[in-house]
Every structure is written in C-alpha cells, then in structure tokens.
C-alpha positions as CSV (number, residue, x, y, z in Angstrom):
1,M,-23.6,-16.8,-20.0
2,V,-20.9,-16.6,-22.7
3,A,-17.4,-17.6,-21.7
4,V,-14.6,-15.7,-23.3
5,N,-10.8,-16.0,-22.8
6,S,-8.4,-13.2,-21.6
7,T,-6.2,-11.5,-24.3
8,M,-3.1,-12.2,-22.7
9,L,-1.2,-8.9,-22.6
10,A,2.4,-9.1,-23.5
11,L,4.8,-10.1,-20.7
12,G,7.0,-7.2,-19.7
13,T,4.5,-4.6,-20.5
14,T,4.5,-1.7,-18.0
15,A,1.3,-1.6,-15.9
16,P,-0.8,1.1,-17.6
17,S,-1.4,4.0,-15.3
18,F,-5.0,4.8,-13.9
19,Q,-6.8,6.9,-11.3
20,L,-10.1,5.6,-10.5
21,P,-13.0,6.1,-7.9
22,D,-13.1,3.4,-5.2
23,T,-15.7,2.1,-2.9
24,N,-14.1,4.0,0.0
25,G,-15.1,7.3,-1.7
26,G,-11.4,8.0,-2.8
27,M,-9.2,7.5,-5.9
28,T,-6.9,4.6,-6.4
29,S,-3.7,4.3,-8.5
30,L,-0.9,2.0,-8.7
31,E,1.5,4.8,-8.3
32,G,-0.1,5.4,-4.8
33,F,1.5,2.0,-3.7
34,D,5.1,2.9,-4.7
35,G,7.6,0.3,-3.1
36,A,5.4,-2.7,-3.2
37,K,7.1,-6.0,-3.8
38,A,4.3,-7.0,-6.5
39,Y,1.1,-5.7,-7.7
40,V,-2.1,-7.7,-8.6
41,V,-4.6,-5.9,-11.0
42,M,-7.8,-7.9,-11.4
43,F,-10.9,-7.1,-13.4
44,I,-13.8,-8.5,-11.5
45,C,-17.6,-7.4,-11.1
46,N,-20.3,-8.4,-8.8
47,H,-22.9,-10.5,-10.9
48,C,-20.5,-12.8,-13.0
49,P,-20.8,-16.5,-11.8
50,Y,-17.1,-16.9,-12.5
51,V,-16.2,-14.2,-10.2
52,K,-18.8,-15.4,-7.5
53,M,-17.2,-18.8,-7.2
54,L,-13.7,-17.3,-6.6
55,R,-14.2,-14.1,-4.5
56,R,-14.0,-15.8,-1.1
57,E,-10.7,-17.3,-2.1
58,I,-9.6,-13.9,-3.7
59,A,-10.3,-12.2,-0.3
60,H,-8.3,-14.7,1.6
61,M,-5.4,-14.7,-0.9
62,A,-5.2,-11.0,-0.8
63,G,-5.2,-10.9,2.9
64,E,-2.3,-13.4,2.9
65,Y,-0.1,-11.7,0.2
66,Q,-0.7,-8.3,1.5
67,D,1.1,-9.4,4.5
68,R,4.1,-10.1,2.1
69,G,4.1,-6.8,0.6
70,V,1.9,-7.3,-2.6
71,V,-0.8,-4.8,-3.5
72,F,-4.1,-6.0,-4.8
73,V,-6.5,-3.7,-6.8
74,A,-9.8,-4.8,-8.1
75,I,-11.4,-3.0,-11.3
76,N,-15.1,-3.2,-12.4
77,S,-15.2,-2.0,-15.9
78,N,-18.7,-3.2,-16.7
79,D,-21.5,-1.0,-18.3
80,T,-23.4,-0.2,-15.0
81,D,-26.3,1.3,-16.9
82,N,-27.2,-2.0,-18.5
83,Y,-25.8,-4.1,-15.6
84,P,-27.0,-2.3,-12.5
85,D,-25.8,-5.2,-10.3
86,D,-22.4,-3.8,-11.0
87,S,-23.2,-0.2,-9.8
88,M,-20.8,1.6,-7.3
89,E,-23.5,1.3,-4.7
90,N,-23.6,-2.6,-5.3
91,M,-19.7,-2.6,-5.3
92,V,-19.7,-1.0,-1.8
93,R,-22.0,-3.9,-0.6
94,E,-19.7,-6.6,-2.1
95,V,-16.7,-5.2,-0.4
96,A,-18.5,-5.4,2.9
97,D,-20.1,-8.7,2.3
98,Q,-16.8,-10.3,1.1
99,Q,-14.5,-8.3,3.4
100,Y,-12.3,-7.3,0.6
101,S,-9.2,-5.8,2.0
102,F,-8.1,-4.1,-1.3
103,P,-9.3,-1.2,-3.4
104,Y,-12.4,-1.9,-5.6
105,C,-12.5,0.6,-8.3
106,L,-15.1,1.6,-11.0
107,D,-13.7,2.0,-14.4
108,E,-16.8,4.1,-15.9
109,T,-15.3,5.1,-19.2
110,Q,-13.8,1.5,-19.7
111,E,-10.5,3.0,-20.9
112,V,-8.3,1.3,-18.1
113,A,-9.9,-2.1,-19.3
114,K,-8.8,-1.2,-22.9
115,A,-5.4,-0.2,-21.6
116,Y,-4.8,-3.5,-20.1
117,R,-6.7,-5.5,-22.9
118,A,-9.0,-7.0,-20.3
119,S,-11.6,-9.3,-21.8
120,C,-13.3,-11.0,-19.1
121,T,-14.3,-11.2,-15.4
122,P,-12.2,-12.4,-13.8
123,D,-9.0,-11.5,-15.6
124,F,-5.8,-11.2,-13.4
125,Y,-2.3,-9.5,-14.0
126,V,0.7,-9.6,-11.9
127,F,3.3,-7.1,-12.0
128,D,6.7,-7.2,-10.4
129,H,8.2,-4.4,-8.1
130,E,9.1,-2.4,-11.2
131,R,5.4,-2.6,-12.5
132,R,6.5,-4.9,-15.3
133,L,4.0,-7.5,-16.3
134,A,5.1,-10.9,-15.0
135,Y,1.9,-13.0,-15.2
136,R,-1.6,-12.8,-17.0
137,G,-4.3,-15.2,-16.9
138,Q,-6.3,-17.4,-14.7
139,F,-6.9,-17.7,-10.9
140,D,-6.8,-21.5,-11.3
141,D,-8.6,-24.3,-13.1
142,A,-12.0,-24.0,-11.3
143,R,-14.9,-22.9,-13.4
144,P,-18.7,-23.0,-12.7
145,G,-19.9,-26.7,-13.1
146,N,-16.6,-28.4,-13.5
147,G,-16.3,-29.5,-9.9
148,A,-12.7,-28.3,-9.4
149,T,-11.7,-26.9,-6.0
150,V,-11.1,-23.2,-5.9
151,T,-7.4,-22.8,-4.8
152,G,-5.8,-19.8,-6.6
153,A,-3.1,-22.2,-7.6
154,D,-1.9,-20.4,-10.6
155,L,-2.2,-16.9,-9.2
156,R,-0.2,-18.2,-6.1
157,T,2.5,-19.8,-8.3
158,A,2.9,-16.6,-10.0
159,L,3.0,-14.5,-7.0
160,D,5.4,-16.9,-5.1
161,A,7.7,-16.8,-8.2
162,V,7.8,-13.0,-8.5
163,L,8.4,-12.6,-4.9
164,D,11.4,-15.0,-5.0
165,G,12.8,-13.2,-8.0
166,E,12.2,-16.4,-10.2
167,E,10.8,-16.9,-13.7
168,I,7.2,-18.0,-13.9
169,P,7.0,-21.2,-15.9
170,D,5.3,-20.9,-19.2
171,D,2.9,-23.7,-18.5
172,V,1.4,-21.6,-15.7
173,Q,0.5,-18.8,-18.1
174,K,-3.0,-19.8,-19.0
175,P,-5.7,-17.5,-20.2
176,S,-8.5,-16.7,-17.7
177,V,-12.1,-17.7,-18.6
178,G,-15.1,-15.8,-17.6
179,C,-18.0,-13.6,-18.7
180,N,-16.9,-11.1,-21.2
181,I,-16.7,-7.4,-19.9
182,K,-19.9,-5.7,-20.6
183,W,-18.9,-2.9,-22.9
184,K,-21.1,0.2,-23.5
185,P,-22.8,0.0,-26.7
186,G,-20.4,1.3,-29.5
187,N,-17.4,1.1,-26.9
188,E,-16.2,-2.3,-27.8
189,P,-12.3,-2.5,-28.3
190,D,-10.7,-3.9,-31.4
191,Y,-9.7,-7.0,-29.5
192,F,-13.3,-7.9,-28.3
193,R,-14.6,-11.3,-29.4
194,R,-18.1,-12.5,-28.6
C-alpha cells in the first residue's frame, strides 16, 4: 500500500463535465442535478483501505447533507482489469452493503479522473451552487493505523461554509491521502507520482 497525496486542483475551477455509467444502470452527470446548493465529487473505490475506513461515515454524511440540498457523486476510476475488486459488479455490491444514497459511477476511460486531476482514493472536491471549486482535499485526519476517529471534520467544515456563503479557511484545505488511482498501463497522467 503506497500512500499518495491529492494534487489540489485550483480553487475556483469549474467542475469538469462528465457522463458516466452508475450502479443503478443509468448515467450520471452533474448537469442532471441543476439547482443544488453544493456538489461533492469524490473519487473512491471498493478495495482501498483508506476508503474502507471512511465509507460508513461517508454514507452517513451524504444522507445528512443531501437533506440540505447537497449532491454527492462517487466515481471509481481504477483499472478494473487489474483490480477486479473494483469492477462494476462489485461496485453494485458495495452500494448495497454500505447503503450509499448517491450515484456511484465507473470512469472506465479514466478521463474524468484526469479532468479533475484526481490522484488518490479517496479524493474529495466540493463545488458551490455555480459548480466552482471551493474545497479539495481530505475527509479528515484519520488514516489507517493512526488511531484518529473518523469524523469527516474537514469536509463538514467545507460544506457548512459553502452552504452559509462563507470562505473556507485556508488551514482546512489539506491534501487527501490514500492509495493512488490504479491507472491502466500507459494511461498515467503527467501529474502522476508514485
């Protein structure tokens, strides 16, 4: 398990568009949720221990903030040929097991991950109602083995600020840490660091 940091896409960036297949057999895009008060785009997968330790709290937080007009979308960009635990079939199981209330999409070409400059799982992005990037980084300080309690404190702070129309403090903008996205051989982006 090699930990990498997120690349910290520039604040103010407009959310890159995408249309991806989801575990419900449909297609998901942010444009399909026009009128949301905020958008959370997260790059996760099924097998990463960093994601596994957060997924219960992610599901809980999503339910809480969806009631406040926030859209959550999860994207798995891993190479499913070499990492079959992350296949669509297993994503469907993951949604059922974790009771995710948000779309979980497969980025088979990995082009969406590149558009967001996503590097690791998990990697979180919060966009305001105009789909401008307000936060990118970690869920909280918890990591496998560090003993910290999973709270989602950083993502909560970011979402509360966006919903209240306030600036997110700079000290909250901390890179996420997790397993690197499993790029298909030869498909690694220019920002990829081992």
